[in-house]
N, C-alpha and C positions, 0 to 999 in steps of 0.2 A: 510753727509761732501760731498765736492765736490772733486773730483780727478782732475788733471792736469798733464800732462807730462811737465818736466820742457823745452824740445824745444819747446812745444806749448805753454808757457808763453812768449815766443820771449823775446824782449827788456823790457818786462813793468818792472816795479821796484817793489820787492816783499819786502813789511813793514807788521810788525806786532807788536803786544803786546808782543805777547808770541811767541818764535820760538821754537817748540820741535823738536830736531834732532834725529830720529831715529821712525820709526812704527811699533814697537814691543809691548807687552803687557803694556809696561810702557806707551811709549809714545802714544798710542792709548787711554789709559784710562785717562790720564792728558787731550788730545783732548777731549774727549765724557764729562768728569765733569766739562770742561768751554764751552760746546756747550751750544748755546743761551743764554750766558753773554754778557756783554758789549765789552770784550777785543775780539780782532781781534788775532785769533790764525793760525800759518803756521806750517804745519807737513814737515818737508823734510825726504823724503826716498831713501837710495841710490839706492835699487832696484826697480822693477818694478812692477807688477801684477802676472809676471809668472818669475820663476828662471833662470838664465843665466850664465851659465859658464865664462862668460866675466867679470859681473859684481861680481860673488862669487870670483874672482881671485883677487878684492880688498882686502880680507882677508888673502892672502898668507902671512905666518909668517916663522921666523926662529924656531924651537923648538931646545934650548941647555939644558933643563931639563930633566924631569921624561918622561918617554912613553909616549904619550897620544894615545888613543884607537881611537877616532872619531876626527881626526884632522880638516876636515872639518867642523866640529860643535863648534869648540871651541870659534870662533869669533861672531858667529850669523848667521842668515841667512838675506842675503840682497835682501829682497822681501817686498811687503806691507803684513804688519801682522808680520814680525819679526819673533824672536824665536818662535813663534805662530806656525809657518809653517810645524814645524817638532816635537813640545814637546810631550807627551806621554799622558798629560791632569792630572797628579797624583798632588795633591792639599794638602799640609798639613801645620801644623800651628807649628810655631818655640815654644818651650819651654820656662817656665820662666826661667827655669836654664839658657837657651842661651844668656837673656839678664845680667846676672851677672858676677861680676868681680871673677873670681874663679882663687884661687891662685895657683892651678896645672895646670893652663892654662895660661901661661904669654901671654899678649894682650889681654885677653878677657875682656868684659864689655861692653856694649851700652848706650851712653849717654840720652837713651829713655827705657821706659820699654813698659811691655806687654799692661799695662792702658792706655797709651800715641797711641798703635795702634789700641786697642781694639774697640773704634767708626768708626772706616773705616772699618772691615772687612766685615759687612752685604752688603753694597756697593761692595766693593770689589768682593763679593761672584757673585753679580750679572753681574759682566763685566765677570767673570771669567767661568761662566757657572756652576757653583756649590750650592746646596741647602741651605747650611747653612756657613756662615763665621766665625763660632766659637762654641763653646761649642760641639763638635761632635767627641773627642777624649778622651782619658781615661774614668775610667765608666761611665763620662759623656753621652755617647754615646747610651747606653741600655734605658734609660731613653726618649732621643730624638727620637730614633728607635722605639718606643713603644715595648720594648722587656722586658722581664726578664732579669735580669744579671743572668750570668751562676752561676753555685754552686761551680765550679771547680776554686776559683780564682787564678790568680798568685800571686806568693810569690812577698809579695811589696819590701821587702829586696833586691832583684833581678831585677825585671820587673815593670813595669806597662802597660797597654793595651793602644796601640795606634791604631789610625783608619786615614787612606789617605782618601780622597774623590775624587771621578774622576770626570773631567771634562765634561759636554756635551755641545756641537754645537747646538744653537737653530734651525738651519736648517738640521741637519743629526744626527738621536739619537745615531749610530756608532761609530759616531766621538767626540773627544773633541774640545773645542771650537777654531776657525780660526779666528782669530782677523780680518786678512785682508779682508775676505770676508763678513764683515758686516760696512764697512766703508761707501759706499754709502745708506745705509739703515738707517743711522742716521741722522735727520733731525738738520742741524746745519748750517744757513747759513755764522756764523760767522769764521767758520774752513775750511782751504784750505789745501788739502794734495797733495803736488808735490812729483812725482815718478821720478826716475834716477836722482835723484837731490842730488850729494853727496859733503858734507863738507869737504873741505880739512884745511881751516884754522880759527881759530876766531882771530879778530883783536880788538884790545884794543886802550882804550886812553895811552896817553905815561909812566903814570905811573902804568900802566897794571893793573888797578883794576877794570876797567868797560868796558864790550863789547858793541864795537859798531857798529860792523858788521861780517857778516859772507860770507867767499869766497865760492862760490857752484861751480861744473864742473858737465855737464853733459855729453852725447854722444858726442858733438860737442865740439871744444877748446874753445868756447867763455866763458871767465870767468862771473860768476854773482857776486852780491853783495846783500846781504839780512841785511835789517836793522830792530832791534828788538830791545823792551825796555826790554824785559826779555828773557835769554836763558835756555834751558834746553837738555842736553845731556842724552839721553837715548840710546845709542848704545852697551848695555852690557859691561862685565867685561873686556873686551880684548879693545874695542873700545873705550870706554869712556876714559880711560888713555893716548892711542894713540895720540887722538885729544889733549888732553890737553898738552901733552908732543911734540906733533908737532906744537902746536900755538906758536912759540918761536921768533916772530920778534922782539917784545919789551922786552920780557923775557928769555932769553935766556935758562933758565932751563925750559921753560913751564907754563902756567899756573896752580897756585892753588899749586906750587911746592918748594914756599922758604925752605923747609924743608925735601926736598928730600923724600916726601912719596907719590908723583904720580906714580901709578904702583906697590907699593909694597904691600906687604901683601897678593899677589894671592893666593886664596884657590881654592879647588872644593870640591865636594864629592868621595871619593873612594868606590867605589859600584861594587858587583858581587855575584856572588853563593859560598858559602861556604861547602858545602855539599848538599847532595841529598836525595831521600826518593823515592822509587818504588810505583807507583800508587795503585796497589792492597792491600797496607798496609795503605795509607793515606786517607780512605773516613772519618775516625772520626775526625783525625785531621783538615780537610781542611774543615769540614762542622763546627769546631768552630774557626778556626782560618782561615777562608777564606774571600768569598765577602758576602755582604748582600746589598739586595736593601731597599731602605726606602725612602717611600712617604716625600716629603717635598713639600713647597707653590710654588716651583717650578717644579714642577713633579718629578717623580723618581729616584732617583741617587744612585749610586752604590759607595759602602764603602768597604775597604779592611781593614783585621784586624790584625795585626803585634803585635809586641812588642819592648819596648823601655828600656835601660837600667834605672833603678832607680836612681836618684838623690844620693841617700845613696851612692851606691856601687861606683859611679862613683868618689864622694867626698873621700870616704876611702881608694880607691884604683889607685887613680889620674887616671882615665880613661876619655876619651873624649866621647861625647854624641854619642850615635850608635843605630839604630834601625833595626830590624830583621824582615821578613814577607817569606812565603810561594807562591812562585812564580810555578804557572801551566804552563809547557811547553808543548805545543800541539803537538800531532801526524801529520804527513805531510799530512794525510787524515782525519784531524777534519774538521766534517761537518760543524762548526757553520761560518767559514769565508765564504764558498760556500751560505749559505742561507743569509750571510750579504750582498754579491755581487748581489746574487738574487733579494733581497728586494729594492736594490738600483737601478735595472736596469740594471746592470752590468754585470751579471752572463752568462755562456755559457752551452752548453750542460755537460760539465765536472762537472760544481758546481750541477747540478741539477740530476747528477748521485751520487754523491759522498753525498746530502741530501738525497736523497730516499735509499740507501743502510745503512743511519744511523737512519732511521724514529725513532726506536726505543729510541734513544739518546735524538733527539730531542723532542719529546714526554713527556720524561723525565725532560729535562730541562725548557719546558713550565710551569710543573708543580711547579718545584724548584725555578720558576721566580715570577709565579702569587701565588702560595699559599704558599711556604713556603720563599718567598723572601729571597732568599739567589741567589749566582751566579750561574752560568750557568754549566752543566756538560760536559766536554770536553774530547774527544778523547784524552788521554795524552800519551806523550813520556817519561816522568818524572816529577818529582815535584822538585824544589829547594829551598834549604833554603839560601835566600839571605838578603845582608847586604848593609846599608848606614852609613858610618861612617864621621863625622866631621873631619876637620883638625884645628891642634892649628895655630892662625896667626903667620906667618914667615917673619921677614922683607928681607930678603934674597931670598923670592920666589916673582919673580917677573915679570912686563912688562916694556920693556924698548924698545928704538928705534933703528934699526938697519943703517946702511950706505945707505940700498939698498933703490930705492923708487919706487913704483907702476906706473902704467900709468899715472895717475893722477898727479904725482909731491909730493905724501905724503910719507914719509920713513915707511917701511914696520915695522911691531912689530917684537919684540925680546922677545921667551918666555921662562923663566925660574922657570918650576911649579918645587916643590919641596916636597916630602912626608917625614915623619918622622917615627921613631921607635915607637912614643906614639900612633899611630894608627896602626900598626900592633900590637902591645899588645891588644889595646882595643879590635879590630875584633877578635883574639883568645879567649879574655877570655871572650866576649860578645857571641860567636858561642857556648863554651862552658859550659857556662851558660844555654842557650838555650837549648840544646840537655837534659842537670840536668834538667831542668823545665818542658818542654815536657814529660820526663819520668815520672816524680813525678806525672803528673796530667793521667799518666795511657796511654800516646798516643804512637803510634810509632814513634821513634824519629830518624830525619834524620841522614845519616853517614856522620859527616865531612871528606872533602879532606885530603888527608894527610899533604899538605902544609898549612891547617888552624887549625891543631892540635896544642893544649898548648905548647908541647914540642918541635915543629917543627922548625928549624934555616932556614926554604927555603924563599925565599920572597913570597911575598902575592900576589897571581894574581887577584888581583881588578885593574880595569881601573877608569880613571876619567867618571865623569857623563855629560859632557857639563854643567856644570854650576861655567864657573869662577866667581869668586866672591872677594869684599874685597880691589880691587884695589885704589878705592878712599873713603878709610873707614871715617865712621862717628865719629865724635870726641868732645868733650866739647870745646875742644882748638886747635888752629894750630899744637901746639907740637905733637899731638895725632894721627893726622888724617887730612883729606883732604877737607870733608864738616863739615857743623853744624849741629845740630838737626833738622834743617830747611831743611837740604840737600844743603843748600848754599855754594859754594866754599869758603874757609876761605881767607878771604883777596879780595875776590870779591864784587862786589855791586851787580851784576845782572846776576850771572852764577851759574846754579844748576845741580844737577845732580840726574835721577833715576835709579834706576836698584841695580839688585845686589851687583855691584861695592862699594855700600856705606857700605855693612853689616860688622860690624866689627868682627862678627864669622858667623859659616855657621850654625851650629846647624846640626843633620842629617836630617830636614825636605828639600822635594823639594822646592824651593824658591818661585816658581811664584806667591803663593798666599801674601806674603809678600810685593813681588815686586809690585803687585798691590794695596796692601793696603797703603804703602807709596807713590803710584804715586796719590791716592786718597786726601790723607792728604796733599800732594806737592801741588795739584792742588787746595785745599782750601785754602792755603797758598798764591798762586799766584793771587787768585782773591781778596784776602784781602788787598795783598802788592802791584799789579803792577795796576797803573790810564792808564786807555785806552786814546789812543790819543784824541785828541778834534775833 
């Protein structure tokens, strides 16, 4: 793919068959899938090759809802590669339950099911840097990994085994996939990526049903106009509704918003530690519920073993979907970070000293990695029991616009993120069940923090996880959401949305694998439906 800076484009008219707004995992996956097709593809990225304070300031918003722990990450990263610039690389599959209409979760239910995503997961795995796109969770993991299923099985009435897969960057085995670093290496003469190009408005026909042009601003004050046959918004769970709501020259309520649903149903994952365990007592439990290294067709990949609430207990007790895992918290002088820096050529004398002082631990780590195929033994400060819980859809949890504009004239976002008692009840019940289950299996169990105890009335000390979701939710009809099952905005002819903003529910799973699978699916749809210009 060729990369150009918007000022370097000059006065040349930008035209495309498909214009993708945003260069995160969703946007760049669509562009990569359309590489070498008959379609002319244009990707517009607000940021540049490096992160800058001036560009990131375009994401400033007014927070009027629940406190968010990482305000700078809520709306995304304005840089080539988008959110992949800062993500942790953890990949997870949505559960079959997540797609269902659950009576105890109002507003739940997707218009598509797991079978509709399954054909695209293998291609998604290649884009995201993991070894398997599906079949790596539940008890299926043991066969995939070539391991014997442990005899101490979880009680299926309470939990089922759950596995996360960690992304690897093809250029750096110690890092997860950074999409922006690989743009230029992809041979795609039909794809142009323009950086420092911020879309400020979508212009439509008089009826407000067909996007004709996009207004684009750069570092200089000159406005640019982009012509495209089809437009895909891929600017995240805050950016997507913000641009739809701000494009109001023809439709005062914004695009796709005739039913006042754009920006509503904002969800995230509430996440954090609910208990802790001393490292000295944790060897057995972290060996069983820890990290596993698996040889895959694409190299060795790391998997993390945790537990997820069984569907039966969720239905019986009215709980949301929730997963828990053990998180090792390294000590300040853990040698593995020093080893990584030395192998990358970035280490110093301090790193060499730390590595030499812990040579025994490093040798044990090599044995565990190569022979036992488990995670590296770190020098630990503590081990935390962490959880991630879904949020039920809430119409009043939303993104709207303020009267304040950024330096390019776009209205800033107003974020009213809401939490609910059902999430608190789910976390407390799941944490108590996990402690009981680990004890039943004969392991030293984590001690729950006082505020996470079943009888506590104190607020949960959990935070958002920078996974804004649901603000352009997918639905079978316009009365229930913003986009249809093909991610086409209801009532629009050529405007599509990609990313987690189309999720009707979040499940407990990290969203990026599903985001990329949906992007692959959308790319196939665009290839079939958009006619290239003569």
